[in-house]
PDB file of N, H, CA, C and O in Angstrom:
ATOM      1  N   UNK A   1      87.284 140.169 -12.751  1.00  0.00           N
ATOM      2  CA  UNK A   1      86.879 139.887 -11.395  1.00  0.00           C
ATOM      3  C   UNK A   1      87.019 141.169 -10.589  1.00  0.00           C
ATOM      4  O   UNK A   1      87.949 141.951 -10.785  1.00  0.00           O
ATOM      5  N   UNK A   2      86.066 141.364  -9.672  1.00  0.00           N
ATOM      6  H   UNK A   2      85.310 140.728  -9.513  1.00  0.00           H
ATOM      7  CA  UNK A   2      86.064 142.521  -8.790  1.00  0.00           C
ATOM      8  C   UNK A   2      86.228 142.051  -7.350  1.00  0.00           C
ATOM      9  O   UNK A   2      85.752 140.979  -6.977  1.00  0.00           O
ATOM     10  N   UNK A   3      86.912 142.870  -6.543  1.00  0.00           N
ATOM     11  H   UNK A   3      87.299 143.741  -6.846  1.00  0.00           H
ATOM     12  CA  UNK A   3      87.208 142.536  -5.151  1.00  0.00           C
ATOM     13  C   UNK A   3      86.862 143.695  -4.234  1.00  0.00           C
ATOM     14  O   UNK A   3      87.060 144.858  -4.584  1.00  0.00           O
ATOM     15  N   UNK A   4      86.342 143.370  -3.055  1.00  0.00           N
ATOM     16  H   UNK A   4      86.181 142.425  -2.771  1.00  0.00           H
ATOM     17  CA  UNK A   4      86.155 144.360  -1.995  1.00  0.00           C
ATOM     18  C   UNK A   4      86.474 143.660  -0.677  1.00  0.00           C
ATOM     19  O   UNK A   4      85.776 142.726  -0.282  1.00  0.00           O
ATOM     20  N   UNK A   5      87.527 144.109   0.001  1.00  0.00           N
ATOM     21  H   UNK A   5      88.094 144.868  -0.320  1.00  0.00           H
ATOM     22  CA  UNK A   5      87.941 143.539   1.284  1.00  0.00           C
ATOM     23  C   UNK A   5      87.180 144.271   2.382  1.00  0.00           C
ATOM     24  O   UNK A   5      87.587 145.348   2.818  1.00  0.00           O
ATOM     25  N   UNK A   6      86.079 143.683   2.824  1.00  0.00           N
ATOM     26  H   UNK A   6      85.748 142.809   2.470  1.00  0.00           H
ATOM     27  CA  UNK A   6      85.163 144.316   3.769  1.00  0.00           C
ATOM     28  C   UNK A   6      85.482 143.901   5.204  1.00  0.00           C
ATOM     29  O   UNK A   6      86.298 143.005   5.421  1.00  0.00           O
ATOM     30  N   UNK A   7      84.844 144.544   6.185  1.00  0.00           N
ATOM     31  H   UNK A   7      84.181 145.272   6.008  1.00  0.00           H
ATOM     32  CA  UNK A   7      85.001 144.112   7.573  1.00  0.00           C
ATOM     33  C   UNK A   7      84.490 142.683   7.819  1.00  0.00           C
ATOM     34  O   UNK A   7      84.888 142.052   8.798  1.00  0.00           O
ATOM     35  N   UNK A   8      83.620 142.171   6.950  1.00  0.00           N
ATOM     36  H   UNK A   8      83.297 142.684   6.155  1.00  0.00           H
ATOM     37  CA  UNK A   8      83.084 140.811   7.105  1.00  0.00           C
ATOM     38  C   UNK A   8      83.892 139.779   6.327  1.00  0.00           C
ATOM     39  O   UNK A   8      83.669 138.579   6.485  1.00  0.00           O
ATOM     40  N   UNK A   9      84.822 140.223   5.495  1.00  0.00           N
ATOM     41  H   UNK A   9      85.004 141.198   5.367  1.00  0.00           H
ATOM     42  CA  UNK A   9      85.622 139.309   4.691  1.00  0.00           C
ATOM     43  C   UNK A   9      85.725 139.780   3.251  1.00  0.00           C
ATOM     44  O   UNK A   9      85.338 140.903   2.928  1.00  0.00           O
ATOM     45  N   UNK A  10      86.243 138.924   2.393  1.00  0.00           N
ATOM     46  H   UNK A  10      86.556 138.011   2.656  1.00  0.00           H
ATOM     47  CA  UNK A  10      86.499 139.282   1.007  1.00  0.00           C
ATOM     48  C   UNK A  10      85.286 138.989   0.127  1.00  0.00           C
ATOM     49  O   UNK A  10      84.877 137.838  -0.026  1.00  0.00           O
ATOM     50  N   UNK A  11      84.719 140.053  -0.451  1.00  0.00           N
ATOM     51  H   UNK A  11      85.052 140.988  -0.327  1.00  0.00           H
ATOM     52  CA  UNK A  11      83.680 139.912  -1.463  1.00  0.00           C
ATOM     53  C   UNK A  11      84.351 139.824  -2.827  1.00  0.00           C
ATOM     54  O   UNK A  11      85.328 140.524  -3.094  1.00  0.00           O
ATOM     55  N   UNK A  12      83.825 138.966  -3.683  1.00  0.00           N
ATOM     56  H   UNK A  12      83.032 138.397  -3.466  1.00  0.00           H
ATOM     57  CA  UNK A  12      84.258 138.910  -5.074  1.00  0.00           C
ATOM     58  C   UNK A  12      83.030 138.874  -5.968  1.00  0.00           C
ATOM     59  O   UNK A  12      81.980 138.349  -5.599  1.00  0.00           O
ATOM     60  N   UNK A  13      83.192 139.448  -7.154  1.00  0.00           N
ATOM     61  H   UNK A  13      84.045 139.874  -7.455  1.00  0.00           H
ATOM     62  CA  UNK A  13      82.179 139.373  -8.204  1.00  0.00           C
ATOM     63  C   UNK A  13      82.910 138.896  -9.444  1.00  0.00           C
ATOM     64  O   UNK A  13      83.878 139.513  -9.888  1.00  0.00           O
ATOM     65  N   UNK A  14      82.434 137.787  -9.998  1.00  0.00           N
ATOM     66  H   UNK A  14      81.648 137.286  -9.637  1.00  0.00           H
ATOM     67  CA  UNK A  14      83.126 137.171 -11.127  1.00  0.00           C
ATOM     68  C   UNK A  14      82.104 136.645 -12.131  1.00  0.00           C
ATOM     69  O   UNK A  14      81.064 136.108 -11.749  1.00  0.00           O
ATOM     70  N   UNK A  15      82.408 136.803 -13.414  1.00  0.00           N
ATOM     71  H   UNK A  15      83.253 137.239 -13.725  1.00  0.00           H
ATOM     72  CA  UNK A  15      81.563 136.276 -14.476  1.00  0.00           C
ATOM     73  C   UNK A  15      81.733 134.765 -14.554  1.00  0.00           C
ATOM     74  O   UNK A  15      82.840 134.260 -14.742  1.00  0.00           O
ATOM     75  N   UNK A  16      80.613 134.044 -14.407  1.00  0.00           N
ATOM     76  H   UNK A  16      79.714 134.454 -14.254  1.00  0.00           H
ATOM     77  CA  UNK A  16      80.617 132.583 -14.469  1.00  0.00           C
ATOM     78  C   UNK A  16      79.372 132.136 -15.227  1.00  0.00           C
ATOM     79  O   UNK A  16      78.250 132.436 -14.818  1.00  0.00           O
ATOM     80  N   UNK A  17      79.568 131.431 -16.316  1.00  0.00           N
ATOM     81  H   UNK A  17      80.479 131.188 -16.648  1.00  0.00           H
ATOM     82  CA  UNK A  17      78.449 130.885 -17.092  1.00  0.00           C
ATOM     83  C   UNK A  17      77.431 131.956 -17.490  1.00  0.00           C
ATOM     84  O   UNK A  17      76.224 131.721 -17.437  1.00  0.00           O
ATOM     85  N   UNK A  18      77.918 133.117 -17.885  1.00  0.00           N
ATOM     86  H   UNK A  18      78.899 133.308 -17.928  1.00  0.00           H
ATOM     87  CA  UNK A  18      77.057 134.177 -18.379  1.00  0.00           C
ATOM     88  C   UNK A  18      76.385 135.030 -17.317  1.00  0.00           C
ATOM     89  O   UNK A  18      75.640 135.948 -17.658  1.00  0.00           O
ATOM     90  N   UNK A  19      76.625 134.756 -16.040  1.00  0.00           N
ATOM     91  H   UNK A  19      77.230 134.009 -15.763  1.00  0.00           H
ATOM     92  CA  UNK A  19      76.064 135.537 -14.944  1.00  0.00           C
ATOM     93  C   UNK A  19      77.199 135.950 -14.010  1.00  0.00           C
ATOM     94  O   UNK A  19      78.251 135.311 -13.981  1.00  0.00           O
ATOM     95  N   UNK A  20      76.981 137.011 -13.257  1.00  0.00           N
ATOM     96  H   UNK A  20      76.127 137.530 -13.280  1.00  0.00           H
ATOM     97  CA  UNK A  20      77.975 137.478 -12.291  1.00  0.00           C
ATOM     98  C   UNK A  20      77.662 136.887 -10.923  1.00  0.00           C
ATOM     99  O   UNK A  20      76.569 137.065 -10.386  1.00  0.00           O
ATOM    100  N   UNK A  21      78.643 136.181 -10.373  1.00  0.00           N
ATOM    101  H   UNK A  21      79.531 136.037 -10.809  1.00  0.00           H
ATOM    102  CA  UNK A  21      78.479 135.523  -9.080  1.00  0.00           C
ATOM    103  C   UNK A  21      79.090 136.392  -7.992  1.00  0.00           C
ATOM    104  O   UNK A  21      80.240 136.819  -8.085  1.00  0.00           O
ATOM    105  N   UNK A  22      78.288 136.645  -6.951  1.00  0.00           N
ATOM    106  H   UNK A  22      77.354 136.298  -6.875  1.00  0.00           H
ATOM    107  CA  UNK A  22      78.754 137.367  -5.774  1.00  0.00           C
ATOM    108  C   UNK A  22      79.108 136.346  -4.712  1.00  0.00           C
ATOM    109  O   UNK A  22      78.300 135.479  -4.378  1.00  0.00           O
ATOM    110  N   UNK A  23      80.315 136.450  -4.183  1.00  0.00           N
ATOM    111  H   UNK A  23      80.972 137.154  -4.454  1.00  0.00           H
ATOM    112  CA  UNK A  23      80.773 135.550  -3.116  1.00  0.00           C
ATOM    113  C   UNK A  23      81.325 136.366  -1.958  1.00  0.00           C
ATOM    114  O   UNK A  23      81.856 137.462  -2.136  1.00  0.00           O
ATOM    115  N   UNK A  24      81.183 135.797  -0.768  1.00  0.00           N
ATOM    116  H   UNK A  24      80.751 134.906  -0.624  1.00  0.00           H
ATOM    117  CA  UNK A  24      81.836 136.333   0.431  1.00  0.00           C
ATOM    118  C   UNK A  24      82.662 135.209   1.011  1.00  0.00           C
ATOM    119  O   UNK A  24      82.127 134.174   1.410  1.00  0.00           O
ATOM    120  N   UNK A  25      83.979 135.414   1.059  1.00  0.00           N
ATOM    121  H   UNK A  25      84.413 136.254   0.735  1.00  0.00           H
ATOM    122  CA  UNK A  25      84.916 134.388   1.536  1.00  0.00           C
ATOM    123  C   UNK A  25      84.691 133.055   0.819  1.00  0.00           C
ATOM    124  O   UNK A  25      84.776 131.987   1.427  1.00  0.00           O
ATOM    125  N   UNK A  26      84.406 133.134  -0.466  1.00  0.00           N
ATOM    126  H   UNK A  26      84.336 134.001  -0.959  1.00  0.00           H
ATOM    127  CA  UNK A  26      84.245 131.938  -1.295  1.00  0.00           C
ATOM    128  C   UNK A  26      82.841 131.368  -1.334  1.00  0.00           C
ATOM    129  O   UNK A  26      82.551 130.532  -2.190  1.00  0.00           O
ATOM    130  N   UNK A  27      81.952 131.790  -0.436  1.00  0.00           N
ATOM    131  H   UNK A  27      82.187 132.470   0.259  1.00  0.00           H
ATOM    132  CA  UNK A  27      80.583 131.282  -0.396  1.00  0.00           C
ATOM    133  C   UNK A  27      79.692 132.086  -1.350  1.00  0.00           C
ATOM    134  O   UNK A  27      79.658 133.315  -1.286  1.00  0.00           O
ATOM    135  N   UNK A  28      78.980 131.392  -2.223  1.00  0.00           N
ATOM    136  H   UNK A  28      79.008 130.394  -2.275  1.00  0.00           H
ATOM    137  CA  UNK A  28      78.104 132.059  -3.184  1.00  0.00           C
ATOM    138  C   UNK A  28      76.913 132.675  -2.454  1.00  0.00           C
ATOM    139  O   UNK A  28      76.209 132.013  -1.692  1.00  0.00           O
ATOM    140  N   UNK A  29      76.714 133.977  -2.717  1.00  0.00           N
ATOM    141  H   UNK A  29      77.286 134.515  -3.336  1.00  0.00           H
ATOM    142  CA  UNK A  29      75.578 134.688  -2.138  1.00  0.00           C
ATOM    143  C   UNK A  29      74.484 134.946  -3.167  1.00  0.00           C
ATOM    144  O   UNK A  29      73.315 135.097  -2.811  1.00  0.00           O
ATOM    145  N   UNK A  30      74.862 134.995  -4.441  1.00  0.00           N
ATOM    146  H   UNK A  30      75.811 134.872  -4.730  1.00  0.00           H
ATOM    147  CA  UNK A  30      73.865 135.249  -5.475  1.00  0.00           C
ATOM    148  C   UNK A  30      74.489 135.327  -6.848  1.00  0.00           C
ATOM    149  O   UNK A  30      75.707 135.407  -7.004  1.00  0.00           O
ATOM    150  N   UNK A  31      73.599 135.301  -7.857  1.00  0.00           N
ATOM    151  H   UNK A  31      72.609 135.237  -7.730  1.00  0.00           H
ATOM    152  CA  UNK A  31      74.009 135.451  -9.256  1.00  0.00           C
ATOM    153  C   UNK A  31      73.213 136.588  -9.867  1.00  0.00           C
ATOM    154  O   UNK A  31      72.019 136.728  -9.600  1.00  0.00           O
ATOM    155  N   UNK A  32      73.867 137.402 -10.685  1.00  0.00           N
ATOM    156  H   UNK A  32      74.836 137.289 -10.901  1.00  0.00           H
ATOM    157  CA  UNK A  32      73.297 138.652 -11.170  1.00  0.00           C
ATOM    158  C   UNK A  32      73.523 138.811 -12.674  1.00  0.00           C
ATOM    159  O   UNK A  32      74.414 138.193 -13.257  1.00  0.00           O
ATOM    160  N   UNK A  33      72.699 139.650 -13.276  1.00  0.00           N
ATOM    161  H   UNK A  33      71.976 140.152 -12.803  1.00  0.00           H
ATOM    162  CA  UNK A  33      72.813 139.928 -14.705  1.00  0.00           C
ATOM    163  C   UNK A  33      73.963 140.894 -15.009  1.00  0.00           C
ATOM    164  O   UNK A  33      74.472 140.923 -16.129  1.00  0.00           O
ATOM    165  N   UNK A  34      74.370 141.686 -14.006  1.00  0.00           N
ATOM    166  H   UNK A  34      73.956 141.662 -13.096  1.00  0.00           H
ATOM    167  CA  UNK A  34      75.434 142.678 -14.206  1.00  0.00           C
ATOM    168  C   UNK A  34      76.209 142.849 -12.901  1.00  0.00           C
ATOM    169  O   UNK A  34      75.647 142.679 -11.819  1.00  0.00           O
ATOM    170  N   UNK A  35      77.493 143.184 -12.997  1.00  0.00           N
ATOM    171  H   UNK A  35      77.950 143.322 -13.875  1.00  0.00           H
ATOM    172  CA  UNK A  35      78.295 143.327 -11.774  1.00  0.00           C
ATOM    173  C   UNK A  35      77.812 144.460 -10.883  1.00  0.00           C
ATOM    174  O   UNK A  35      77.926 144.370  -9.660  1.00  0.00           O
ATOM    175  N   UNK A  36      77.272 145.529 -11.471  1.00  0.00           N
ATOM    176  H   UNK A  36      77.179 145.602 -12.464  1.00  0.00           H
ATOM    177  CA  UNK A  36      76.820 146.642 -10.636  1.00  0.00           C
ATOM    178  C   UNK A  36      75.630 146.243  -9.760  1.00  0.00           C
ATOM    179  O   UNK A  36      75.460 146.800  -8.675  1.00  0.00           O
ATOM    180  N   UNK A  37      74.810 145.296 -10.205  1.00  0.00           N
ATOM    181  H   UNK A  37      74.948 144.844 -11.086  1.00  0.00           H
ATOM    182  CA  UNK A  37      73.682 144.832  -9.401  1.00  0.00           C
ATOM    183  C   UNK A  37      74.180 144.110  -8.145  1.00  0.00           C
ATOM    184  O   UNK A  37      73.626 144.291  -7.060  1.00  0.00           O
ATOM    185  N   UNK A  38      75.210 143.307  -8.293  1.00  0.00           N
ATOM    186  H   UNK A  38      75.660 143.161  -9.174  1.00  0.00           H
ATOM    187  CA  UNK A  38      75.803 142.618  -7.143  1.00  0.00           C
ATOM    188  C   UNK A  38      76.444 143.623  -6.191  1.00  0.00           C
ATOM    189  O   UNK A  38      76.278 143.523  -4.976  1.00  0.00           O
ATOM    190  N   UNK A  39      77.172 144.586  -6.738  1.00  0.00           N
ATOM    191  H   UNK A  39      77.307 144.668  -7.725  1.00  0.00           H
ATOM    192  CA  UNK A  39      77.805 145.612  -5.907  1.00  0.00           C
ATOM    193  C   UNK A  39      76.763 146.441  -5.165  1.00  0.00           C
ATOM    194  O   UNK A  39      76.990 146.846  -4.025  1.00  0.00           O
ATOM    195  N   UNK A  40      75.627 146.693  -5.800  1.00  0.00           N
ATOM    196  H   UNK A  40      75.443 146.364  -6.726  1.00  0.00           H
ATOM    197  CA  UNK A  40      74.553 147.439  -5.150  1.00  0.00           C
ATOM    198  C   UNK A  40      74.018 146.690  -3.933  1.00  0.00           C
ATOM    199  O   UNK A  40      73.743 147.302  -2.901  1.00  0.00           O
ATOM    200  N   UNK A  41      73.868 145.359  -4.046  1.00  0.00           N
ATOM    201  H   UNK A  41      74.091 144.861  -4.884  1.00  0.00           H
ATOM    202  CA  UNK A  41      73.401 144.575  -2.903  1.00  0.00           C
ATOM    203  C   UNK A  41      74.402 144.623  -1.749  1.00  0.00           C
ATOM    204  O   UNK A  41      74.006 144.626  -0.583  1.00  0.00           O
ATOM    205  N   UNK A  42      75.684 144.662  -2.066  1.00  0.00           N
ATOM    206  H   UNK A  42      76.005 144.660  -3.013  1.00  0.00           H
ATOM    207  CA  UNK A  42      76.700 144.797  -1.011  1.00  0.00           C
ATOM    208  C   UNK A  42      76.584 146.169  -0.369  1.00  0.00           C
ATOM    209  O   UNK A  42      76.586 146.279   0.857  1.00  0.00           O
ATOM    210  N   UNK A  43      76.482 147.210  -1.173  1.00  0.00           N
ATOM    211  H   UNK A  43      76.480 147.121  -2.169  1.00  0.00           H
ATOM    212  CA  UNK A  43      76.396 148.578  -0.652  1.00  0.00           C
ATOM    213  C   UNK A  43      75.164 148.773   0.235  1.00  0.00           C
ATOM    214  O   UNK A  43      75.245 149.430   1.273  1.00  0.00           O
ATOM    215  N   UNK A  44      74.032 148.208  -0.170  1.00  0.00           N
ATOM    216  H   UNK A  44      73.966 147.675  -1.014  1.00  0.00           H
ATOM    217  CA  UNK A  44      72.792 148.395   0.583  1.00  0.00           C
ATOM    218  C   UNK A  44      72.608 147.347   1.683  1.00  0.00           C
ATOM    219  O   UNK A  44      71.600 147.349   2.391  1.00  0.00           O
ATOM    220  N   UNK A  45      73.584 146.458   1.818  1.00  0.00           N
ATOM    221  H   UNK A  45      74.402 146.456   1.243  1.00  0.00           H
ATOM    222  CA  UNK A  45      73.561 145.384   2.812  1.00  0.00           C
ATOM    223  C   UNK A  45      72.320 144.498   2.656  1.00  0.00           C
ATOM    224  O   UNK A  45      71.602 144.219   3.617  1.00  0.00           O
ATOM    225  N   UNK A  46      72.096 144.067   1.412  1.00  0.00           N
ATOM    226  H   UNK A  46      72.679 144.294   0.632  1.00  0.00           H
ATOM    227  CA  UNK A  46      71.005 143.146   1.078  1.00  0.00           C
ATOM    228  C   UNK A  46      71.564 141.925   0.361  1.00  0.00           C
ATOM    229  O   UNK A  46      71.081 141.554  -0.709  1.00  0.00           O
ATOM    230  N   UNK A  47      72.577 141.303   0.945  1.00  0.00           N
ATOM    231  H   UNK A  47      72.969 141.605   1.814  1.00  0.00           H
ATOM    232  CA  UNK A  47      73.230 140.162   0.313  1.00  0.00           C
ATOM    233  C   UNK A  47      72.639 138.825   0.741  1.00  0.00           C
ATOM    234  O   UNK A  47      72.853 137.812   0.074  1.00  0.00           O
ATOM    235  N   UNK A  48      71.904 138.811   1.840  1.00  0.00           N
ATOM    236  H   UNK A  48      71.731 139.634   2.381  1.00  0.00           H
ATOM    237  CA  UNK A  48      71.418 137.556   2.401  1.00  0.00           C
ATOM    238  C   UNK A  48      72.403 136.926   3.373  1.00  0.00           C
ATOM    239  O   UNK A  48      72.109 135.888   3.967  1.00  0.00           O
ATOM    240  N   UNK A  49      73.552 137.532   3.539  1.00  0.00           N
ATOM    241  H   UNK A  49      73.790 138.375   3.057  1.00  0.00           H
ATOM    242  CA  UNK A  49      74.580 137.054   4.472  1.00  0.00           C
ATOM    243  C   UNK A  49      74.507 137.918   5.730  1.00  0.00           C
ATOM    244  O   UNK A  49      74.875 139.092   5.702  1.00  0.00           O
ATOM    245  N   UNK A  50      74.031 137.337   6.833  1.00  0.00           N
ATOM    246  H   UNK A  50      73.732 136.383   6.857  1.00  0.00           H
ATOM    247  CA  UNK A  50      73.755 138.118   8.041  1.00  0.00           C
ATOM    248  C   UNK A  50      74.998 138.783   8.628  1.00  0.00           C
ATOM    249  O   UNK A  50      74.898 139.867   9.203  1.00  0.00           O
ATOM    250  N   UNK A  51      76.156 138.160   8.494  1.00  0.00           N
ATOM    251  H   UNK A  51      76.237 137.280   8.026  1.00  0.00           H
ATOM    252  CA  UNK A  51      77.384 138.776   9.020  1.00  0.00           C
ATOM    253  C   UNK A  51      77.577 140.161   8.417  1.00  0.00           C
ATOM    254  O   UNK A  51      77.919 141.112   9.121  1.00  0.00           O
ATOM    255  N   UNK A  52      77.356 140.269   7.119  1.00  0.00           N
ATOM    256  H   UNK A  52      77.078 139.497   6.547  1.00  0.00           H
ATOM    257  CA  UNK A  52      77.515 141.553   6.436  1.00  0.00           C
ATOM    258  C   UNK A  52      76.276 142.434   6.590  1.00  0.00           C
ATOM    259  O   UNK A  52      76.384 143.611   6.935  1.00  0.00           O
ATOM    260  N   UNK A  53      75.127 141.871   6.339  1.00  0.00           N
ATOM    261  H   UNK A  53      75.040 140.915   6.059  1.00  0.00           H
ATOM    262  CA  UNK A  53      73.897 142.660   6.310  1.00  0.00           C
ATOM    263  C   UNK A  53      73.570 143.312   7.640  1.00  0.00           C
ATOM    264  O   UNK A  53      72.856 144.315   7.671  1.00  0.00           O
ATOM    265  N   UNK A  54      74.075 142.766   8.746  1.00  0.00           N
ATOM    266  H   UNK A  54      74.654 141.951   8.721  1.00  0.00           H
ATOM    267  CA  UNK A  54      73.755 143.297  10.074  1.00  0.00           C
ATOM    268  C   UNK A  54      74.847 144.157  10.698  1.00  0.00           C
ATOM    269  O   UNK A  54      74.724 144.567  11.852  1.00  0.00           O
ATOM    270  N   UNK A  55      75.914 144.436   9.952  1.00  0.00           N
ATOM    271  H   UNK A  55      76.014 144.104   9.014  1.00  0.00           H
ATOM    272  CA  UNK A  55      76.942 145.343  10.474  1.00  0.00           C
ATOM    273  C   UNK A  55      76.312 146.729  10.617  1.00  0.00           C
ATOM    274  O   UNK A  55      75.723 147.239   9.664  1.00  0.00           O
ATOM    275  N   UNK A  56      76.430 147.343  11.799  1.00  0.00           N
ATOM    276  H   UNK A  56      76.909 146.928  12.573  1.00  0.00           H
ATOM    277  CA  UNK A  56      75.829 148.660  12.006  1.00  0.00           C
ATOM    278  C   UNK A  56      76.412 149.715  11.065  1.00  0.00           C
ATOM    279  O   UNK A  56      77.617 149.753  10.818  1.00  0.00           O
ATOM    280  N   UNK A  57      75.542 150.555  10.556  1.00  0.00           N
ATOM    281  H   UNK A  57      74.562 150.524  10.757  1.00  0.00           H
ATOM    282  CA  UNK A  57      75.960 151.670   9.715  1.00  0.00           C
ATOM    283  C   UNK A  57      76.415 152.813  10.611  1.00  0.00           C
ATOM    284  O   UNK A  57      75.995 152.849  11.767  1.00  0.00           O
ATOM    285  N   UNK A  58      77.230 153.732  10.165  1.00  0.00           N
ATOM    286  H   UNK A  58      77.571 153.702   9.225  1.00  0.00           H
ATOM    287  CA  UNK A  58      77.819 153.757   8.834  1.00  0.00           C
ATOM    288  C   UNK A  58      79.117 152.951   8.767  1.00  0.00           C
ATOM    289  O   UNK A  58      79.860 152.856   9.743  1.00  0.00           O
ATOM    290  N   UNK A  59      79.364 152.383   7.614  1.00  0.00           N
ATOM    291  H   UNK A  59      78.760 152.460   6.821  1.00  0.00           H
ATOM    292  CA  UNK A  59      80.627 151.719   7.318  1.00  0.00           C
ATOM    293  C   UNK A  59      81.117 152.250   5.986  1.00  0.00           C
ATOM    294  O   UNK A  59      80.326 152.698   5.156  1.00  0.00           O
ATOM    295  N   UNK A  60      82.409 152.198   5.788  1.00  0.00           N
ATOM    296  H   UNK A  60      83.051 151.833   6.462  1.00  0.00           H
ATOM    297  CA  UNK A  60      83.006 152.718   4.560  1.00  0.00           C
ATOM    298  C   UNK A  60      82.915 151.644   3.483  1.00  0.00           C
ATOM    299  O   UNK A  60      83.796 150.792   3.372  1.00  0.00           O
ATOM    300  N   UNK A  61      81.854 151.687   2.697  1.00  0.00           N
ATOM    301  H   UNK A  61      81.138 152.379   2.787  1.00  0.00           H
ATOM    302  CA  UNK A  61      81.585 150.692   1.666  1.00  0.00           C
ATOM    303  C   UNK A  61      81.621 151.355   0.296  1.00  0.00           C
ATOM    304  O   UNK A  61      81.128 152.474   0.154  1.00  0.00           O
ATOM    305  N   UNK A  62      82.186 150.706  -0.713  1.00  0.00           N
ATOM    306  H   UNK A  62      82.587 149.797  -0.598  1.00  0.00           H
ATOM    307  CA  UNK A  62      82.137 151.278  -2.058  1.00  0.00           C
ATOM    308  C   UNK A  62      80.693 151.516  -2.487  1.00  0.00           C
ATOM    309  O   UNK A  62      79.835 150.652  -2.304  1.00  0.00           O
ATOM    310  N   UNK A  63      80.430 152.677  -3.051  1.00  0.00           N
ATOM    311  H   UNK A  63      81.127 153.379  -3.200  1.00  0.00           H
ATOM    312  CA  UNK A  63      79.071 153.020  -3.463  1.00  0.00           C
ATOM    313  C   UNK A  63      78.698 152.426  -4.815  1.00  0.00           C
ATOM    314  O   UNK A  63      77.522 152.409  -5.177  1.00  0.00           O
ATOM    315  N   UNK A  64      79.672 151.945  -5.557  1.00  0.00           N
ATOM    316  H   UNK A  64      80.628 151.959  -5.263  1.00  0.00           H
ATOM    317  CA  UNK A  64      79.414 151.356  -6.872  1.00  0.00           C
ATOM    318  C   UNK A  64      80.558 150.462  -7.297  1.00  0.00           C
ATOM    319  O   UNK A  64      81.624 150.463  -6.682  1.00  0.00           O
ATOM    320  N   UNK A  65      80.330 149.695  -8.356  1.00  0.00           N
ATOM    321  H   UNK A  65      79.464 149.694  -8.855  1.00  0.00           H
ATOM    322  CA  UNK A  65      81.330 148.735  -8.835  1.00  0.00           C
ATOM    323  C   UNK A  65      82.621 149.441  -9.257  1.00  0.00           C
ATOM    324  O   UNK A  65      83.694 148.839  -9.212  1.00  0.00           O
ATOM    325  N   UNK A  66      82.530 150.693  -9.661  1.00  0.00           N
ATOM    326  H   UNK A  66      81.658 151.182  -9.697  1.00  0.00           H
ATOM    327  CA  UNK A  66      83.726 151.434 -10.072  1.00  0.00           C
ATOM    328  C   UNK A  66      84.689 151.694  -8.920  1.00  0.00           C
ATOM    329  O   UNK A  66      85.841 152.063  -9.146  1.00  0.00           O
ATOM    330  N   UNK A  67      84.224 151.505  -7.683  1.00  0.00           N
ATOM    331  H   UNK A  67      83.288 151.206  -7.499  1.00  0.00           H
ATOM    332  CA  UNK A  67      85.090 151.691  -6.507  1.00  0.00           C
ATOM    333  C   UNK A  67      85.678 150.376  -5.994  1.00  0.00           C
ATOM    334  O   UNK A  67      86.469 150.387  -5.051  1.00  0.00           O
ATOM    335  N   UNK A  68      85.309 149.256  -6.591  1.00  0.00           N
ATOM    336  H   UNK A  68      84.666 149.248  -7.357  1.00  0.00           H
ATOM    337  CA  UNK A  68      85.871 147.961  -6.233  1.00  0.00           C
ATOM    338  C   UNK A  68      87.223 147.795  -6.926  1.00  0.00           C
ATOM    339  O   UNK A  68      87.453 148.385  -7.981  1.00  0.00           O
ATOM    340  N   UNK A  69      88.118 146.995  -6.340  1.00  0.00           N
ATOM    341  H   UNK A  69      87.930 146.516  -5.482  1.00  0.00           H
ATOM    342  CA  UNK A  69      89.365 146.635  -7.014  1.00  0.00           C
ATOM    343  C   UNK A  69      89.036 145.616  -8.101  1.00  0.00           C
ATOM    344  O   UNK A  69      88.084 144.847  -7.967  1.00  0.00           O
ATOM    345  N   UNK A  70      89.817 145.612  -9.168  1.00  0.00           N
ATOM    346  H   UNK A  70      90.590 146.237  -9.277  1.00  0.00           H
ATOM    347  CA  UNK A  70      89.552 144.661 -10.245  1.00  0.00           C
ATOM    348  C   UNK A  70      90.848 144.132 -10.844  1.00  0.00           C
ATOM    349  O   UNK A  70      91.920 144.722 -10.706  1.00  0.00           O
ATOM    350  N   UNK A  71      90.703 142.986 -11.520  1.00  0.00           N
ATOM    351  H   UNK A  71      89.832 142.506 -11.633  1.00  0.00           H
ATOM    352  CA  UNK A  71      91.855 142.406 -12.208  1.00  0.00           C
ATOM    353  C   UNK A  71      91.567 142.282 -13.667  1.00  0.00           C
ATOM    354  O   UNK A  71      92.415 141.813 -14.426  1.00  0.00           O
TER     355      UNK A  71
END
């Protein structure tokens, strides 16, 4: 599981049923073939969650999954 504590809340990426699920504060935002694809949507602010997607740039966001915390 990967974690990013953002200004909009806690993002998680977790493998579920063969796909990676992206969540913000527990709400499912999408399912992806790879964790880096989900992290890319967070970085580019294309998650479909307006609270996050509309935060004015620049913000200090991990540029890739390797910068997320993991367990």
